[in-house]
OpenMM code with the backbone's topology and positions (N, CA, C; nanometers):
from openmm import Vec3, app, unit

residues = "MET SER ILE ASN HIS ASN ASP ALA HIS LEU CYS LEU VAL LEU SER VAL THR ASP LEU THR MET ILE LEU THR ALA ILE SER ALA TYR ALA HIS ILE ALA SER TYR ARG ASP LEU ARG GLU ARG LEU GLN HIS GLN VAL ALA ASN GLN ARG SER ALA GLY LEU GLN ARG ASP ILE".split()
positions = [
    Vec3(16.3261, 8.1401, -17.6881),
    Vec3(16.4063, 8.0646, -17.7757),
    Vec3(16.3523, 7.9710, -17.8624),
    Vec3(16.3612, 7.9441, -18.0114),
    Vec3(16.2711, 7.8736, -18.0984),
    Vec3(16.3511, 7.7720, -18.1649),
    Vec3(16.3196, 7.6406, -18.1326),
    Vec3(16.4454, 7.5711, -18.2110),
    Vec3(16.3741, 7.4885, -18.3567),
    Vec3(16.4682, 7.4880, -18.3915),
    Vec3(16.4319, 7.4578, -18.5891),
    Vec3(16.4598, 7.3185, -18.5387),
    Vec3(16.4128, 7.1919, -18.5802),
    Vec3(16.4615, 7.0763, -18.5773),
    Vec3(16.5305, 7.0563, -18.6920),
    Vec3(16.4869, 7.1168, -18.8318),
    Vec3(16.5557, 7.1066, -18.9265),
    Vec3(16.7291, 7.1358, -18.9636),
    Vec3(16.7409, 7.2128, -18.8470),
    Vec3(16.9020, 7.2735, -18.8453),
    Vec3(16.9858, 7.1627, -18.8548),
    Vec3(17.1006, 7.1597, -18.8826),
    Vec3(17.2139, 7.0709, -18.8276),
    Vec3(17.2411, 7.1001, -18.7153),
    Vec3(17.2888, 6.9665, -18.6334),
    Vec3(17.2838, 6.9234, -18.4970),
    Vec3(17.4349, 6.9055, -18.4707),
    Vec3(17.4827, 7.0085, -18.3559),
    Vec3(17.6258, 6.9845, -18.3084),
    Vec3(17.6348, 6.8965, -18.2030),
    Vec3(17.7117, 6.8197, -18.2049),
    Vec3(17.7174, 6.7270, -18.0705),
    Vec3(17.8556, 6.7642, -18.0199),
    Vec3(17.8470, 6.8284, -17.8763),
    Vec3(17.9453, 6.8451, -17.7890),
    Vec3(17.9844, 6.7115, -17.7102),
    Vec3(18.0969, 6.7233, -17.6704),
    Vec3(18.1384, 6.5832, -17.5704),
    Vec3(18.1297, 6.6637, -17.4285),
    Vec3(18.0252, 6.6538, -17.3842),
    Vec3(18.0610, 6.6920, -17.2412),
    Vec3(18.0517, 6.5816, -17.1105),
    Vec3(18.0607, 6.6196, -16.9757),
    Vec3(18.0949, 6.4685, -16.8986),
    Vec3(17.9429, 6.5166, -16.8601),
    Vec3(17.9387, 6.4246, -16.7698),
    Vec3(17.7711, 6.4265, -16.6923),
    Vec3(17.7930, 6.5364, -16.5762),
    Vec3(17.9089, 6.5408, -16.5095),
    Vec3(17.9467, 6.6470, -16.4050),
    Vec3(17.8620, 6.8013, -16.5212),
    Vec3(17.9403, 6.8197, -16.6496),
    Vec3(17.9163, 6.9232, -16.6753),
    Vec3(17.7492, 6.9917, -16.7454),
    Vec3(17.7113, 6.8600, -16.7916),
    Vec3(17.5689, 6.8420, -16.8282),
    Vec3(17.4712, 6.8958, -16.6970),
    Vec3(17.5161, 6.8388, -16.5557),
    Vec3(17.4703, 6.8656, -16.4167),
    Vec3(17.4311, 7.0355, -16.4173),
    Vec3(17.5802, 7.0599, -16.4488),
    Vec3(17.5981, 7.2056, -16.3763),
    Vec3(17.5271, 7.2988, -16.4837),
    Vec3(17.4970, 7.2407, -16.6130),
    Vec3(17.4047, 7.3250, -16.6976),
    Vec3(17.2615, 7.3353, -16.6556),
    Vec3(17.2206, 7.1944, -16.6180),
    Vec3(17.1290, 7.1856, -16.5849),
    Vec3(17.0683, 7.2763, -16.4565),
    Vec3(17.1169, 7.2463, -16.3629),
    Vec3(17.1406, 7.3444, -16.2821),
    Vec3(17.1233, 7.4923, -16.2707),
    Vec3(17.2032, 7.5317, -16.3709),
    Vec3(17.2215, 7.6943, -16.4506),
    Vec3(17.0654, 7.7115, -16.5148),
    Vec3(17.0231, 7.6457, -16.5456),
    Vec3(16.9307, 7.6908, -16.6650),
    Vec3(16.8044, 7.6405, -16.5609),
    Vec3(16.7607, 7.5881, -16.4738),
    Vec3(16.6532, 7.4997, -16.4083),
    Vec3(16.5751, 7.6377, -16.3254),
    Vec3(16.6727, 7.7754, -16.3046),
    Vec3(16.5560, 7.8971, -16.3225),
    Vec3(16.4999, 7.9627, -16.4013),
    Vec3(16.5098, 7.9041, -16.5147),
    Vec3(16.3940, 7.9230, -16.6636),
    Vec3(16.3160, 7.8343, -16.6800),
    Vec3(16.2986, 7.7325, -16.5683),
    Vec3(16.2124, 7.5927, -16.6272),
    Vec3(16.0742, 7.6506, -16.6339),
    Vec3(16.0874, 7.7779, -16.5849),
    Vec3(15.8851, 7.8365, -16.6701),
    Vec3(15.8759, 7.8810, -16.7956),
    Vec3(16.0051, 7.8801, -16.8640),
    Vec3(15.9671, 7.9404, -16.9982),
    Vec3(15.9691, 7.7570, -17.0727),
    Vec3(15.8850, 7.7282, -17.1836),
    Vec3(15.8652, 7.5918, -17.2360),
    Vec3(15.9827, 7.5691, -17.3279),
    Vec3(16.0584, 7.6782, -17.3675),
    Vec3(16.1792, 7.6257, -17.4776),
    Vec3(16.2921, 7.5915, -17.3886),
    Vec3(16.2704, 7.6449, -17.2265),
    Vec3(16.4118, 7.5461, -17.1408),
    Vec3(16.3535, 7.4367, -17.0903),
    Vec3(16.2091, 7.4341, -17.0734),
    Vec3(16.1941, 7.3046, -17.0229),
    Vec3(16.2248, 7.2024, -17.0940),
    Vec3(16.2012, 7.2231, -17.2170),
    Vec3(16.2264, 7.1306, -17.3628),
    Vec3(16.3894, 7.0845, -17.3509),
    Vec3(16.4571, 7.2113, -17.3368),
    Vec3(16.6375, 7.1724, -17.3566),
    Vec3(16.6420, 7.0916, -17.2085),
    Vec3(16.6147, 7.1512, -17.1246),
    Vec3(16.6360, 7.0443, -16.9705),
    Vec3(16.5915, 6.9199, -16.9986),
    Vec3(16.4808, 6.8987, -17.0433),
    Vec3(16.4269, 6.7522, -17.1112),
    Vec3(16.5307, 6.6474, -17.1964),
    Vec3(16.5841, 6.7438, -17.2908),
    Vec3(16.6852, 6.6562, -17.3703),
    Vec3(16.8322, 6.6501, -17.2907),
    Vec3(16.8440, 6.7435, -17.1879),
    Vec3(17.0019, 6.7404, -17.1389),
    Vec3(16.9762, 6.6223, -17.0343),
    Vec3(16.8558, 6.6086, -16.9448),
    Vec3(16.8589, 6.5293, -16.8560),
    Vec3(16.8423, 6.3960, -16.9578),
    Vec3(16.7788, 6.3409, -17.0462),
    Vec3(16.7842, 6.2401, -17.1076),
    Vec3(16.9495, 6.2010, -17.1804),
    Vec3(17.0257, 6.3239, -17.1944),
    Vec3(17.1664, 6.2404, -17.2399),
    Vec3(17.2659, 6.2244, -17.1533),
    Vec3(17.2105, 6.2980, -16.9781),
    Vec3(17.2660, 6.2898, -16.8721),
    Vec3(17.2248, 6.0816, -16.8439),
    Vec3(17.0913, 6.0401, -16.8585),
    Vec3(17.0485, 5.9162, -16.8329),
    Vec3(17.1164, 5.7959, -16.9379),
    Vec3(17.1360, 5.8676, -17.0613),
    Vec3(17.2104, 5.7761, -17.1515),
    Vec3(17.3532, 5.7889, -17.0885),
    Vec3(17.4056, 5.8457, -17.0627),
    Vec3(17.5577, 5.8638, -17.0424),
    Vec3(17.5760, 5.7882, -16.9281),
    Vec3(17.4759, 5.7944, -16.8227),
    Vec3(17.4962, 5.6955, -16.6967),
    Vec3(17.4945, 5.5899, -16.7302),
    Vec3(17.3854, 5.5585, -16.8014),
    Vec3(17.3529, 5.3788, -16.8512),
    Vec3(17.4354, 5.3909, -16.9293),
    Vec3(17.5171, 5.4014, -16.9918),
    Vec3(17.6340, 5.3483, -17.0888),
    Vec3(17.7567, 5.3900, -16.9659),
    Vec3(17.7636, 5.3764, -16.8508),
    Vec3(17.8552, 5.3705, -16.7736),
    Vec3(17.9899, 5.4721, -16.8024),
    Vec3(17.9386, 5.5925, -16.8284),
    Vec3(18.0329, 5.7120, -16.8919),
    Vec3(17.9975, 5.8134, -16.7493),
    Vec3(18.0255, 5.7815, -16.6495),
    Vec3(17.9619, 5.8333, -16.5383),
    Vec3(18.0538, 5.9565, -16.5256),
    Vec3(18.2145, 5.9064, -16.5080),
    Vec3(18.3214, 5.9600, -16.4553),
    Vec3(18.3744, 6.0840, -16.5907),
    Vec3(18.4154, 6.1891, -16.5232),
    Vec3(18.4391, 6.3257, -16.6441),
    Vec3(18.5330, 6.2873, -16.7785),
    Vec3(18.5496, 6.3646, -16.8570),
    Vec3(18.6139, 6.3054, -16.9538),
    Vec3(18.7661, 6.3324, -16.9421),
] * unit.nanometer
topology = app.Topology()
chain = topology.addChain("A")
for resn in residues:
    res = topology.addResidue(resn, chain)
    for name in ("N", "CA", "C"):
        topology.addAtom(name, app.Element.getBySymbol(name[0]), res)
């Protein structure tokens, strides 16, 4: 999976629970660099939501 950072960004509204489920699902692919990058970005989003007090589901 190659990521072009010049592409337009798609911003979805996902709950912490949704993001956690996605992180769990892709954890099996952590040996692939592009999935590690994705996991890092999602983990950052979870941390931001938690620090902003958005822990509950939307």
